[in-house]
N, CA, C and O atoms as a DFTB+ gen file, in Angstrom:
812 C
 N C O
     1  1      14.017      73.337      -4.146
     2  2      13.591      71.985      -3.146
     3  2      13.181      72.390      -2.198
     4  3      13.606      73.520      -1.959
     5  1      12.246      71.845      -1.197
     6  2      11.927      72.258       0.159
     7  2      12.771      72.619       1.242
     8  3      13.868      72.071       1.134
     9  1      12.638      73.511       2.485
    10  2      13.810      73.572       3.064
    11  2      13.803      72.105       3.844
    12  3      14.910      71.841       4.315
    13  1      12.983      71.293       4.032
    14  2      13.332      69.906       4.986
    15  2      14.176      69.303       3.853
    16  3      14.819      68.438       4.447
    17  1      14.434      69.274       2.945
    18  2      14.624      68.637       1.531
    19  2      16.354      69.134       1.426
    20  3      17.299      68.384       1.183
    21  1      16.408      70.645       1.696
    22  2      17.113      71.086       2.007
    23  2      18.573      70.884       2.801
    24  3      19.728      70.726       2.404
    25  1      17.770      70.992       4.487
    26  2      18.268      70.513       5.508
    27  2      19.050      68.802       5.379
    28  3      20.201      68.487       5.678
    29  1      18.182      68.123       4.949
    30  2      18.305      66.456       4.430
    31  2      19.813      66.574       3.335
    32  3      20.882      65.996       3.532
    33  1      19.547      67.289       2.449
    34  2      20.885      67.206       1.588
    35  2      21.518      67.602       2.660
    36  3      21.682      66.625       3.391
    37  1      22.045      68.758       3.209
    38  2      22.849      69.522       4.221
    39  2      24.107      68.562       4.953
    40  3      25.333      68.470       4.888
    41  1      22.876      67.872       5.740
    42  2      23.229      67.009       6.859
    43  2      23.973      65.640       5.546
    44  3      25.172      65.390       5.427
    45  1      23.336      65.273       5.100
    46  2      24.183      64.202       3.560
    47  2      25.672      64.275       3.407
    48  3      26.663      63.546       3.451
    49  1      25.269      65.747       3.169
    50  2      26.995      65.942       2.343
    51  2      27.621      66.726       3.373
    52  3      28.404      67.619       3.048
    53  1      27.356      66.484       4.606
    54  2      28.492      66.632       5.932
    55  2      28.721      65.317       6.597
    56  3      29.803      65.094       7.140
    57  1      27.476      64.172       6.581
    58  2      28.284      63.332       6.978
    59  2      29.426      63.040       6.132
    60  3      30.545      62.991       6.642
    61  1      29.230      62.811       4.709
    62  2      30.273      62.877       3.897
    63  2      31.744      63.725       4.135
    64  3      32.914      63.432       3.885
    65  1      31.433      64.293       4.424
    66  2      32.738      65.481       4.397
    67  2      33.284      64.738       5.448
    68  3      34.342      64.197       5.129
    69  1      32.734      64.429       7.163
    70  2      33.553      63.817       8.060
    71  2      33.931      62.779       7.623
    72  3      35.161      62.723       7.605
    73  1      33.325      61.706       7.166
    74  2      34.099      60.530       6.717
    75  2      35.467      61.100       6.090
    76  3      36.555      61.052       6.663
    77  1      35.298      61.489       5.185
    78  2      36.632      61.634       4.185
    79  2      37.442      62.293       5.006
    80  3      38.657      62.124       4.897
    81  1      36.859      63.253       6.074
    82  2      37.820      63.646       6.821
    83  2      39.321      62.785       7.915
    84  3      40.455      62.999       8.345
    85  1      38.342      61.871       7.878
    86  2      38.476      60.675       8.625
    87  2      39.552      60.061       8.242
    88  3      40.682      59.821       8.667
    89  1      38.658      59.796       6.974
    90  2      39.802      58.593       6.201
    91  2      40.882      58.846       5.733
    92  3      41.744      57.996       5.508
    93  1      41.046      60.668       5.409
    94  2      42.499      61.697       4.879
    95  2      43.256      61.698       6.527
    96  3      44.483      61.793       6.541
    97  1      42.614      61.607       7.706
    98  2      43.760      62.058       8.285
    99  2      44.563      60.054       8.800
   100  3      45.753      59.834       9.029
   101  1      43.722      59.277       8.818
   102  2      44.113      57.902       8.828
   103  2      45.267      57.874       8.158
   104  3      46.371      57.940       8.698
   105  1      44.951      57.723       6.300
   106  2      45.785      57.619       5.700
   107  2      47.221      59.038       5.633
   108  3      47.961      59.411       4.722
   109  1      47.060      59.459       7.061
   110  2      48.405      60.332       7.318
   111  2      48.868      59.574       8.485
   112  3      49.994      59.719       8.961
   113  1      47.864      58.653       9.003
   114  2      48.686      58.393      10.246
   115  2      48.191      58.754      11.654
   116  3      48.637      58.199      12.658
   117  1      47.224      59.736      11.684
   118  2      46.583      60.527      13.032
   119  2      44.801      60.275      12.887
   120  3      43.998      60.909      12.202
   121  1      44.587      59.187      13.745
   122  2      43.160      58.634      13.636
   123  2      42.473      59.182      14.796
   124  3      42.676      59.151      16.010
   125  1      41.273      59.883      13.755
   126  2      40.320      60.346      14.873
   127  2      39.269      60.271      14.639
   128  3      38.800      60.179      13.505
   129  1      38.654      60.295      15.685
   130  2      36.744      60.158      15.500
   131  2      35.822      61.058      15.307
   132  3      35.807      62.220      15.715
   133  1      34.743      60.276      14.422
   134  2      33.635      61.139      13.879
   135  2      32.865      62.258      14.207
   136  3      32.179      63.094      13.620
   137  1      33.367      61.866      15.851
   138  2      32.576      63.454      16.721
   139  2      34.023      64.746      16.893
   140  3      34.027      65.970      17.022
   141  1      34.902      63.900      16.826
   142  2      36.012      65.258      16.727
   143  2      35.814      65.942      16.023
   144  3      35.605      67.129      16.273
   145  1      35.806      65.214      14.401
   146  2      35.856      65.693      13.151
   147  2      34.649      66.733      12.774
   148  3      34.565      67.803      12.170
   149  1      33.701      65.784      13.500
   150  2      32.339      66.849      13.532
   151  2      32.504      68.127      14.650
   152  3      31.616      68.952      14.432
   153  1      33.211      68.449      15.562
   154  2      33.468      69.611      16.367
   155  2      34.237      70.025      15.937
   156  3      34.640      70.831      16.775
   157  1      35.236      70.118      14.571
   158  2      36.420      70.641      14.100
   159  2      35.709      71.306      12.995
   160  3      35.945      72.474      12.684
   161  1      34.527      70.301      12.188
   162  2      33.794      71.144      11.014
   163  2      33.303      72.126      11.178
   164  3      33.247      73.057      10.375
   165  1      32.753      72.063      12.528
   166  2      31.550      72.997      12.624
   167  2      32.473      74.500      12.909
   168  3      32.383      75.635      12.441
   169  1      33.100      74.054      13.606
   170  2      34.268      75.229      14.635
   171  2      34.682      75.976      12.647
   172  3      34.352      77.131      12.377
   173  1      35.229      75.271      11.816
   174  2      35.889      75.698      10.500
   175  2      34.721      76.489      10.120
   176  3      34.718      77.717      10.205
   177  1      33.764      75.828       9.717
   178  2      32.444      76.303       8.890
   179  2      32.083      77.802       9.639
   180  3      31.798      78.803       8.982
   181  1      32.145      77.775      11.046
   182  2      31.567      79.130      11.749
   183  2      32.226      79.944      11.918
   184  3      31.782      80.946      12.479
   185  1      34.060      79.861      11.367
   186  2      34.691      81.257      11.153
   187  2      34.373      81.915      10.245
   188  3      34.325      81.481       9.094
   189  1      34.033      83.338      10.649
   190  2      34.093      84.543       9.710
   191  2      35.337      84.110       8.755
   192  3      34.966      84.039       7.584
   193  1      36.563      83.834       8.919
   194  2      37.418      84.004       7.620
   195  2      37.577      82.918       6.768
   196  3      38.511      82.835       5.970
   197  1      37.047      82.409       6.850
   198  2      36.528      81.087       6.012
   199  2      36.114      81.071       4.797
   200  3      36.379      80.442       3.773
   201  1      34.914      82.463       5.334
   202  2      33.534      82.410       4.621
   203  2      32.792      81.523       3.803
   204  3      32.593      81.441       2.591
   205  1      32.425      80.855       4.844
   206  2      31.551      79.468       3.869
   207  2      30.123      79.901       4.090
   208  3      29.792      80.228       5.229
   209  1      29.453      79.926       3.338
   210  2      27.754      80.314       3.644
   211  2      27.178      79.167       3.882
   212  3      26.956      78.195       3.160
   213  1      26.779      79.582       5.903
   214  2      25.971      78.747       6.000
   215  2      24.717      78.568       5.783
   216  3      24.099      78.034       6.705
   217  1      24.056      78.890       4.711
   218  2      22.594      79.414       4.161
   219  2      22.125      78.217       3.380
   220  3      21.058      77.618       3.244
   221  1      23.465      78.100       2.881
   222  2      23.207      77.081       1.675
   223  2      24.487      75.842       1.486
   224  3      25.588      75.754       2.030
   225  1      23.757      74.910       0.410
   226  2      24.555      73.531       0.552
   227  2      26.066      73.998      -0.277
   228  3      26.082      74.689      -1.295
   229  1      26.988      73.584       0.244
   230  2      28.395      73.832      -0.089
   231  2      28.558      72.943      -1.353
   232  3      28.301      71.762      -1.586
   233  1      29.269      74.322      -2.335
   234  2      29.361      73.774      -3.706
   235  2      30.745      72.804      -3.505
   236  3      31.105      72.543      -2.358
   237  1      31.593      72.222      -4.808
   238  2      32.637      71.019      -4.915
   239  2      34.013      71.910      -3.899
   240  3      34.824      71.767      -2.984
   241  1      33.516      72.782      -4.830
   242  2      35.139      73.685      -4.301
   243  2      34.997      73.838      -2.769
   244  3      35.933      73.331      -2.150
   245  1      34.005      74.442      -1.996
   246  2      34.105      74.676      -0.983
   247  2      34.000      73.832       0.117
   248  3      34.208      74.278       1.245
   249  1      33.542      72.036      -0.172
   250  2      33.983      70.930       0.290
   251  2      35.536      70.539       0.556
   252  3      36.227      70.290       1.544
   253  1      35.735      70.624      -0.959
   254  2      37.598      70.547      -0.884
   255  2      38.435      71.266       0.205
   256  3      39.196      70.828       1.067
   257  1      37.941      72.817      -0.204
   258  2      38.508      73.127       0.724
   259  2      38.148      73.101       2.789
   260  3      38.910      73.353       3.723
   261  1      37.027      72.781       2.774
   262  2      36.701      72.576       3.827
   263  2      37.696      71.397       4.565
   264  3      38.261      71.513       5.652
   265  1      37.734      70.299       3.695
   266  2      38.028      68.967       4.368
   267  2      39.532      69.519       4.665
   268  3      39.963      69.404       5.813
   269  1      40.347      70.121       3.648
   270  2      41.831      70.598       3.398
   271  2      41.902      71.534       4.798
   272  3      42.677      71.292       5.724
   273  1      41.093      72.475       4.776
   274  2      41.194      73.446       6.894
   275  2      40.974      72.686       7.652
   276  3      41.441      72.986       8.751
   277  1      40.256      71.428       7.610
   278  2      40.208      70.608       8.764
   279  2      41.451      69.295       9.435
   280  3      41.845      68.910      10.536
   281  1      41.743      68.921       7.698
   282  2      42.731      67.948       8.244
   283  2      44.058      68.756       8.609
   284  3      44.972      68.239       9.251
   285  1      44.085      70.212       8.092
   286  2      44.931      70.717       8.358
   287  2      45.044      70.740      10.294
   288  3      45.930      70.136      10.899
   289  1      44.312      71.288      10.750
   290  2      43.304      71.815      11.997
   291  2      43.908      70.406      12.641
   292  3      44.939      70.455      13.311
   293  1      43.224      69.156      12.410
   294  2      43.553      68.400      12.895
   295  2      45.023      67.357      13.047
   296  3      45.370      66.578      13.935
   297  1      45.653      67.760      11.755
   298  2      46.929      67.023      12.279
   299  2      48.242      68.068      12.966
   300  3      49.434      67.869      13.199
   301  1      47.499      69.018      13.101
   302  2      48.123      70.281      13.999
   303  2      48.780      70.267      15.365
   304  3      48.399      71.087      16.200
   305  1      49.789      69.351      15.674
   306  2      49.499      68.722      17.025
   307  2      50.209      69.873      17.825
   308  3      50.955      69.412      18.689
   309  1      50.178      71.286      17.772
   310  2      50.813      71.991      18.500
   311  2      49.673      72.868      18.542
   312  3      50.186      73.919      18.927
   313  1      48.614      73.059      18.405
   314  2      47.471      73.681      18.260
   315  2      46.533      73.554      19.708
   316  3      45.736      72.641      19.924
   317  1      46.768      74.461      20.449
   318  2      46.077      74.767      21.975
   319  2      44.255      74.578      21.706
   320  3      43.411      74.271      22.548
   321  1      44.071      74.869      20.308
   322  2      42.479      75.139      20.035
   323  2      42.109      74.107      19.972
   324  3      40.948      73.833      20.274
   325  1      43.232      72.942      19.439
   326  2      42.864      71.470      19.132
   327  2      42.541      70.669      20.535
   328  3      41.482      70.165      20.910
   329  1      43.913      70.736      21.218
   330  2      43.174      70.495      23.054
   331  2      42.134      70.867      23.209
   332  3      41.286      70.113      22.730
   333  1      41.683      71.921      23.787
   334  2      40.218      72.292      24.188
   335  2      39.283      71.674      23.122
   336  3      38.089      71.749      23.414
   337  1      39.508      71.223      22.230
   338  2      38.154      70.401      21.913
   339  2      38.155      69.547      21.638
   340  3      37.139      69.072      21.131
   341  1      39.460      68.703      21.822
   342  2      39.356      67.251      22.201
   343  2      39.123      67.150      23.482
   344  3      38.752      66.014      23.779
   345  1      39.208      68.090      24.625
   346  2      38.584      67.765      26.090
   347  2      37.747      67.962      26.195
   348  3      37.348      67.352      27.187
   349  1      36.173      69.143      25.306
   350  2      35.420      69.022      25.275
   351  2      34.394      67.802      24.695
   352  3      33.177      67.792      24.880
   353  1      35.028      66.957      24.083
   354  2      34.702      66.442      22.788
   355  2      34.971      64.722      24.162
   356  3      34.382      63.642      24.188
   357  1      35.575      65.026      24.640
   358  2      35.927      63.854      25.137
   359  2      34.624      63.737      27.155
   360  3      33.831      62.944      27.661
   361  1      35.218      65.030      27.479
   362  2      33.569      65.767      28.102
   363  2      32.467      65.019      27.644
   364  3      32.071      64.048      28.289
   365  1      32.030      65.312      26.782
   366  2      30.865      65.577      26.382
   367  2      30.242      63.920      26.039
   368  3      29.128      63.579      26.437
   369  1      31.117      63.028      25.279
   370  2      31.202      61.577      25.127
   371  2      31.296      60.623      26.294
   372  3      30.996      59.434      26.193
   373  1      31.672      61.123      27.270
   374  2      31.853      60.438      28.553
   375  2      30.958      60.578      29.748
   376  3      30.711      59.834      30.697
   377  1      30.654      61.474      29.482
   378  2      29.294      62.310      30.938
   379  2      28.100      61.998      30.306
   380  3      27.055      61.979      30.956
   381  1      28.129      61.690      28.825
   382  2      26.912      61.761      28.492
   383  2      26.825      59.390      28.431
   384  3      27.659      58.708      27.835
   385  1      25.528      58.783      29.274
   386  2      25.357      57.561      29.447
   387  2      25.218      57.308      27.892
   388  3      24.750      58.244      27.244
   389  1      25.677      55.799      27.008
   390  2      25.342      55.019      26.259
   391  2      23.624      55.263      25.620
   392  3      23.256      55.787      24.568
   393  1      22.738      54.578      26.868
   394  2      21.790      54.665      26.514
   395  2      20.810      56.127      26.086
   396  3      19.812      56.161      25.367
   397  1      21.600      57.436      26.913
   398  2      21.216      58.520      26.978
   399  2      21.132      59.010      25.275
   400  3      20.263      59.505      24.558
   401  1      22.239      58.663      25.139
   402  2      22.942      58.883      23.656
   403  2      22.440      58.725      22.566
   404  3      22.421      59.525      21.631
   405  1      21.775      57.133      22.653
   406  2      21.213      56.537      21.354
   407  2      19.542      57.281      21.577
   408  3      19.048      57.945      20.666
   409  1      18.933      57.091      22.680
   410  2      18.088      58.059      23.302
   411  2      17.582      59.429      22.266
   412  3      16.657      59.727      21.511
   413  1      18.755      59.953      22.757
   414  2      18.797      61.241      22.101
   415  2      18.680      61.127      20.335
   416  3      18.048      61.945      19.667
   417  1      19.507      59.816      19.692
   418  2      20.462      59.831      18.321
   419  2      18.370      59.297      17.783
   420  3      17.705      59.663      16.814
   421  1      18.179      58.802      18.397
   422  2      16.720      58.091      17.927
   423  2      15.861      59.246      17.732
   424  3      15.181      59.450      16.726
   425  1      15.929      59.922      18.668
   426  2      14.608      61.147      18.887
   427  2      15.317      62.361      17.870
   428  3      14.803      63.336      17.321
   429  1      16.276      62.010      17.876
   430  2      16.045      63.409      16.372
   431  2      15.925      62.718      15.313
   432  3      15.223      63.164      14.406
   433  1      16.399      61.813      15.212
   434  2      16.686      60.816      13.856
   435  2      15.296      60.973      13.569
   436  3      15.057      61.697      12.602
   437  1      14.203      60.417      14.240
   438  2      12.751      60.391      13.627
   439  2      12.076      61.577      13.733
   440  3      10.974      61.457      13.197
   441  1      12.283      62.862      14.268
   442  2      11.711      64.581      14.336
   443  2      12.599      64.687      12.505
   444  3      11.777      65.217      11.757
   445  1      13.404      64.479      12.025
   446  2      14.338      64.529      10.890
   447  2      13.314      63.738      10.080
   448  3      12.652      64.381       9.265
   449  1      13.074      62.289      10.211
   450  2      12.245      61.615       9.419
   451  2      10.501      61.959       9.365
   452  3       9.782      61.587       8.438
   453  1      10.178      62.485      10.170
   454  2       8.566      62.974      10.286
   455  2       8.156      63.566       8.642
   456  3       7.336      63.188       7.804
   457  1       9.151      64.650       8.679
   458  2       7.818      65.439       6.747
   459  2       8.086      63.859       6.010
   460  3       7.178      63.047       5.834
   461  1       9.284      63.671       5.697
   462  2       9.058      62.082       4.318
   463  2       8.734      61.086       4.268
   464  3       8.728      60.254       3.361
   465  1       8.186      61.072       6.038
   466  2       7.360      59.545       6.574
   467  2       5.989      60.238       6.331
   468  3       5.148      59.525       5.783
   469  1       5.667      61.352       6.608
   470  2       4.154      61.910       6.399
   471  2       4.042      61.835       4.845
   472  3       3.059      61.287       4.345
   473  1       5.045      62.384       4.057
   474  2       4.724      62.190       2.725
   475  2       4.456      60.889       2.003
   476  3       3.944      60.679       0.903
   477  1       4.905      60.138       2.849
   478  2       4.726      58.580       2.208
   479  2       3.398      57.654       2.832
   480  3       2.921      56.865       2.016
   481  1       2.788      57.681       4.143
   482  2       2.040      58.101       4.597
   483  2       0.612      57.847       4.145
   484  3      -0.236      56.955       4.139
   485  1       0.815      59.225       3.736
   486  2      -0.186      60.328       3.702
   487  2      -0.786      59.782       1.913
   488  3      -1.948      59.585       1.555
   489  1       0.432      59.668       1.131
   490  2       0.203      59.767       0.006
   491  2      -0.944      58.680      -0.802
   492  3      -1.392      57.550      -0.607
   493  1      -1.101      59.793      -1.825
   494  2      -2.459      58.861      -2.774
   495  2      -1.921      58.508      -4.201
   496  3      -2.555      58.489      -5.256
   497  1      -0.932      58.302      -4.035
   498  2      -0.394      58.202      -5.282
   499  2      -1.363      57.980      -6.631
   500  3      -2.234      58.805      -6.354
   501  1      -1.777      57.405      -7.906
   502  2      -2.391      56.914      -8.862
   503  2      -1.420      56.607     -10.122
   504  3      -0.923      55.532     -10.457
   505  1      -1.301      57.931     -10.735
   506  2      -0.511      57.550     -11.967
   507  2       0.729      57.311     -11.831
   508  3       1.199      57.601     -10.731
   509  1       1.489      56.827     -12.678
   510  2       2.683      56.270     -13.241
   511  2       4.076      56.899     -12.149
   512  3       4.777      56.432     -11.252
   513  1       3.948      58.075     -12.796
   514  2       4.689      59.635     -12.279
   515  2       5.001      59.528     -10.851
   516  3       6.097      59.632     -10.299
   517  1       3.837      59.302     -10.349
   518  2       2.669      59.746      -8.720
   519  2       3.444      57.940      -8.299
   520  3       4.088      57.789      -7.260
   521  1       3.285      57.127      -8.991
   522  2       3.788      56.014      -7.859
   523  2       5.530      55.688      -7.728
   524  3       6.034      54.923      -6.907
   525  1       6.164      56.381      -8.627
   526  2       7.553      56.283      -8.709
   527  2       7.853      57.675      -7.769
   528  3       8.457      57.763      -6.700
   529  1       7.492      58.249      -8.218
   530  2       7.837      59.244      -6.777
   531  2       7.748      58.870      -5.428
   532  3       8.524      59.071      -4.493
   533  1       6.923      58.426      -5.474
   534  2       6.852      57.649      -4.149
   535  2       7.734      56.464      -3.260
   536  3       8.109      56.321      -2.096
   537  1       7.820      55.735      -4.509
   538  2       8.817      54.778      -4.177
   539  2       9.853      55.502      -4.093
   540  3      10.503      55.084      -3.135
   541  1      10.536      56.654      -4.740
   542  2      11.640      56.843      -4.720
   543  2      11.608      57.789      -2.969
   544  3      12.624      58.148      -2.374
   545  1      10.377      57.969      -2.551
   546  2      10.211      58.586      -1.280
   547  2      10.648      57.342       0.041
   548  3      10.877      57.417       1.248
   549  1      10.621      56.667      -0.580
   550  2      10.644      55.328       0.277
   551  2      11.930      55.308       0.552
   552  3      12.555      55.521       1.592
   553  1      12.299      54.975      -0.707
   554  2      13.716      54.555      -0.668
   555  2      14.634      55.750       0.121
   556  3      15.768      55.509       0.537
   557  1      13.971      57.081       0.263
   558  2      15.055      57.975       0.907
   559  2      14.660      57.501       2.233
   560  3      15.663      57.174       2.866
   561  1      13.955      57.396       2.661
   562  2      13.483      57.214       4.176
   563  2      14.092      55.648       4.347
   564  3      14.332      55.103       5.424
   565  1      14.205      55.296       3.529
   566  2      15.302      53.854       4.281
   567  2      16.555      54.128       3.977
   568  3      17.135      53.088       3.663
   569  1      17.193      55.000       3.932
   570  2      18.873      56.035       3.767
   571  2      18.683      56.490       5.186
   572  3      19.225      56.061       6.204
   573  1      17.723      57.529       5.027
   574  2      17.652      58.208       6.254
   575  2      18.158      57.552       7.680
   576  3      19.098      57.650       8.468
   577  1      16.612      56.632       7.457
   578  2      16.396      55.745       8.574
   579  2      18.219      55.117       9.161
   580  3      18.779      55.365      10.228
   581  1      18.584      54.509       8.311
   582  2      19.269      53.316       8.093
   583  2      20.864      54.217       8.300
   584  3      21.717      53.415       8.680
   585  1      21.412      55.599       8.148
   586  2      22.338      56.213       8.073
   587  2      23.588      55.489       7.542
   588  3      24.791      55.726       7.655
   589  1      22.888      54.528       6.925
   590  2      24.007      53.767       5.379
   591  2      24.099      54.903       4.669
   592  3      22.981      54.988       4.160
   593  1      24.958      56.173       4.180
   594  2      25.425      56.491       2.859
   595  2      23.909      58.294       3.035
   596  3      23.010      58.508       3.849
   597  1      24.251      58.834       2.209
   598  2      23.510      59.968       1.871
   599  2      22.177      59.789       0.971
   600  3      22.240      58.722       0.361
   601  1      21.143      60.415       0.738
   602  2      20.108      60.022       0.100
   603  2      20.403      61.221      -1.380
   604  3      19.499      61.528      -2.158
   605  1      21.601      61.652      -1.469
   606  2      21.999      62.812      -2.388
   607  2      23.156      62.100      -2.976
   608  3      23.811      62.740      -3.798
   609  1      23.550      60.809      -2.683
   610  2      25.097      59.905      -3.465
   611  2      24.187      59.082      -4.253
   612  3      23.570      58.172      -3.700
   613  1      23.958      59.481      -6.320
   614  2      23.665      58.204      -6.767
   615  2      24.062      57.174      -6.489
   616  3      23.349      56.229      -6.826
   617  1      25.094      56.930      -5.907
   618  2      25.644      55.434      -6.139
   619  2      24.731      54.579      -4.783
   620  3      23.913      53.660      -4.737
   621  1      25.422      55.490      -3.768
   622  2      24.142      54.980      -2.517
   623  2      22.893      54.736      -2.843
   624  3      22.587      53.967      -1.932
   625  1      22.106      54.827      -3.390
   626  2      20.303      55.439      -3.922
   627  2      20.396      54.501      -4.830
   628  3      19.349      53.889      -5.042
   629  1      21.656      54.081      -5.655
   630  2      20.755      52.866      -6.880
   631  2      21.278      51.194      -6.002
   632  3      21.244      50.063      -6.487
   633  1      21.584      51.485      -5.054
   634  2      22.785      50.270      -4.126
   635  2      21.363      50.192      -3.650
   636  3      20.672      49.315      -4.170
   637  1      20.842      50.929      -2.790
   638  2      19.650      50.857      -1.858
   639  2      18.199      50.964      -2.386
   640  3      17.262      50.843      -1.598
   641  1      17.979      51.207      -3.814
   642  2      16.800      50.682      -4.706
   643  2      17.098      49.697      -4.962
   644  3      16.234      48.936      -4.526
   645  1      18.345      48.825      -5.757
   646  2      17.978      47.367      -6.318
   647  2      17.724      46.694      -4.636
   648  3      16.814      45.867      -4.592
   649  1      18.400      46.963      -3.370
   650  2      18.176      46.029      -1.944
   651  2      16.910      46.270      -2.124
   652  3      16.335      45.202      -2.327
   653  1      15.933      47.486      -2.156
   654  2      14.639      47.684      -1.703
   655  2      14.001      47.060      -2.864
   656  3      12.876      46.731      -2.487
   657  1      14.180      46.713      -4.181
   658  2      13.257      46.206      -5.288
   659  2      13.806      44.273      -5.096
   660  3      13.540      43.354      -5.871
   661  1      14.442      44.232      -4.065
   662  2      14.362      42.632      -4.007
   663  2      13.751      42.035      -3.552
   664  3      13.585      40.829      -3.731
   665  1      13.133      42.899      -2.668
   666  2      11.675      42.545      -1.323
   667  2      10.792      43.266      -1.606
   668  3       9.694      42.818      -1.274
   669  1      10.774      44.412      -2.189
   670  2       9.119      45.323      -2.139
   671  2       9.576      45.967      -3.738
   672  3      10.161      47.014      -4.015
   673  1       9.147      45.086      -4.449
   674  2       9.167      45.658      -5.871
   675  2       8.002      47.135      -5.805
   676  3       7.310      47.528      -4.866
   677  1       8.118      47.540      -6.837
   678  2       7.234      49.061      -7.433
   679  2       5.607      48.491      -7.479
   680  3       4.638      48.996      -6.911
   681  1       5.643      47.313      -8.319
   682  2       4.575      46.505      -8.142
   683  2       3.569      46.184      -6.831
   684  3       2.371      45.931      -6.705
   685  1       5.006      46.372      -5.700
   686  2       3.757      46.058      -4.610
   687  2       3.192      47.601      -3.617
   688  3       2.897      47.676      -2.424
   689  1       3.212      48.714      -4.728
   690  2       2.826      49.583      -4.180
   691  2       1.432      49.797      -3.954
   692  3       0.994      50.473      -3.023
   693  1       0.733      49.210      -4.821
   694  2      -0.557      48.987      -4.672
   695  2      -1.596      48.706      -2.850
   696  3      -2.448      49.341      -2.228
   697  1      -0.833      47.394      -2.657
   698  2      -0.793      46.965      -1.446
   699  2      -0.764      47.706      -0.199
   700  3      -1.436      47.696       0.833
   701  1       0.428      48.474      -0.715
   702  2       0.877      49.346       0.525
   703  2      -0.112      50.735       0.946
   704  3      -0.403      51.171       2.060
   705  1      -0.477      51.208      -0.399
   706  2      -0.874      52.332      -0.348
   707  2      -2.479      51.775       0.386
   708  3      -3.227      52.627       0.866
   709  1      -2.748      50.747       0.393
   710  2      -4.156      50.370       1.206
   711  2      -3.668      49.720       2.137
   712  3      -4.102      48.568       2.152
   713  1      -2.612      50.054       3.302
   714  2      -2.552      49.868       4.184
   715  2      -2.811      51.140       5.161
   716  3      -2.559      52.293       4.810
   717  1      -3.385      50.768       6.523
   718  2      -3.665      51.528       7.701
   719  2      -2.394      52.588       7.634
   720  3      -1.425      52.195       6.984
   721  1      -2.315      53.828       8.215
   722  2      -0.825      54.339       8.331
   723  2      -0.333      53.705       9.185
   724  3       0.891      53.625       9.082
   725  1      -1.054      52.872      10.554
   726  2      -0.195      52.297      11.180
   727  2       0.949      51.416      10.892
   728  3       2.052      51.345      11.434
   729  1       0.291      50.583       9.648
   730  2       1.504      49.540       9.255
   731  2       1.682      50.006       8.065
   732  3       2.122      49.283       7.171
   733  1       1.462      50.905       7.927
   734  2       2.516      51.355       6.715
   735  2       3.919      52.156       7.597
   736  3       5.107      52.234       7.281
   737  1       3.515      52.434       8.246
   738  2       4.850      53.154       9.579
   739  2       5.914      51.405       9.910
   740  3       7.133      51.259       9.818
   741  1       5.086      50.590      10.205
   742  2       5.778      49.076      10.599
   743  2       6.389      48.349       8.906
   744  3       7.249      47.518       8.612
   745  1       5.844      48.817       8.462
   746  2       6.563      48.021       6.940
   747  2       7.507      48.971       6.761
   748  3       8.612      48.441       6.653
   749  1       7.553      50.474       6.664
   750  2       8.738      51.128       6.478
   751  2       9.534      50.589       7.158
   752  3      10.582      50.333       6.565
   753  1       9.455      50.086       8.919
   754  2      10.542      50.068       9.752
   755  2      11.280      49.090       9.540
   756  3      12.437      48.976       9.945
   757  1      10.195      47.698       8.378
   758  2      10.944      46.525       8.141
   759  2      11.267      47.145       7.239
   760  3      11.751      48.224       7.580
   761  1      11.226      46.943       5.954
   762  2      11.831      47.612       4.896
   763  2      13.190      48.097       5.196
   764  3      14.110      47.590       4.553
   765  1      13.514      49.187       6.253
   766  2      14.573      49.861       6.252
   767  2      15.571      48.421       7.232
   768  3      16.790      48.320       7.100
   769  1      14.909      47.647       7.968
   770  2      15.659      46.894       8.329
   771  2      16.437      45.561       7.334
   772  3      17.543      45.055       7.518
   773  1      15.289      45.201       6.124
   774  2      15.584      44.277       5.704
   775  2      16.673      44.581       4.377
   776  3      17.520      43.853       3.858
   777  1      16.154      46.286       4.023
   778  2      17.534      46.893       3.188
   779  2      18.454      47.033       3.608
   780  3      19.287      46.593       2.816
   781  1      18.945      47.446       4.530
   782  2      19.885      47.538       5.765
   783  2      20.856      46.475       5.725
   784  3      22.063      46.637       5.549
   785  1      20.162      45.196       5.929
   786  2      20.828      43.828       6.283
   787  2      21.946      43.247       4.822
   788  3      23.091      42.800       4.754
   789  1      20.622      43.628       3.602
   790  2      21.168      43.317       2.337
   791  2      22.537      44.281       1.539
   792  3      23.415      44.129       0.691
   793  1      22.054      45.209       2.373
   794  2      23.729      46.032       1.825
   795  2      24.877      45.838       2.329
   796  3      25.994      45.900       1.814
   797  1      24.428      45.513       3.742
   798  2      25.843      45.365       4.792
   799  2      26.387      44.010       4.702
   800  3      27.436      43.775       5.301
   801  1      25.633      42.810       3.829
   802  2      25.901      41.649       3.686
   803  2      26.680      42.210       2.083
   804  3      27.664      41.498       1.886
   805  1      26.571      42.838       1.397
   806  2      26.959      42.984       0.143
   807  2      28.066      43.522      -0.040
   808  3      28.654      43.625      -1.117
   809  1      28.471      43.958       1.171
   810  2      29.611      44.886       1.126
   811  2      31.105      44.302       1.048
   812  3      32.066      45.070       1.009
């Protein structure tokens, strides 16, 4: 697996971890924001005594341990370090305008998307296997751009694939490949919007 794929996979895992921690805290009567949880996750992972290997994807046992450590820290109302982090999060969120935040988010997202988008738009797939691989990459790009679910989650991939097939079956790849790079980029954006809409509607 390439470095880019590893990074994308790791980011997907972290997003899922953050959501699980938010849900776990909520089930225990403590409402926490994803931003605060992200700060805590980063702090816990980087603490040497917790012995997390930051250069590889977390194993399932590591994920469970990380979630447990973060939940315990978030529920520790006597923690001064938690108060410090909360103040940091408040500062970061309130002293960055919404437009700046969204602009930066889009910039980071597009930067992360570039490698897979390039693989799609430069693709010269001809064989059945190559076309299937291209289609999977399109599904991944749709998921990454929408931010709704991880491309490493099988159920999410199946859901997105079904939604994509309803508006852009694999038989359409021939037409897609004949488009200019600009038109391919435009169609990928449109497909993301449509597929995201379908998935949200079906929730």
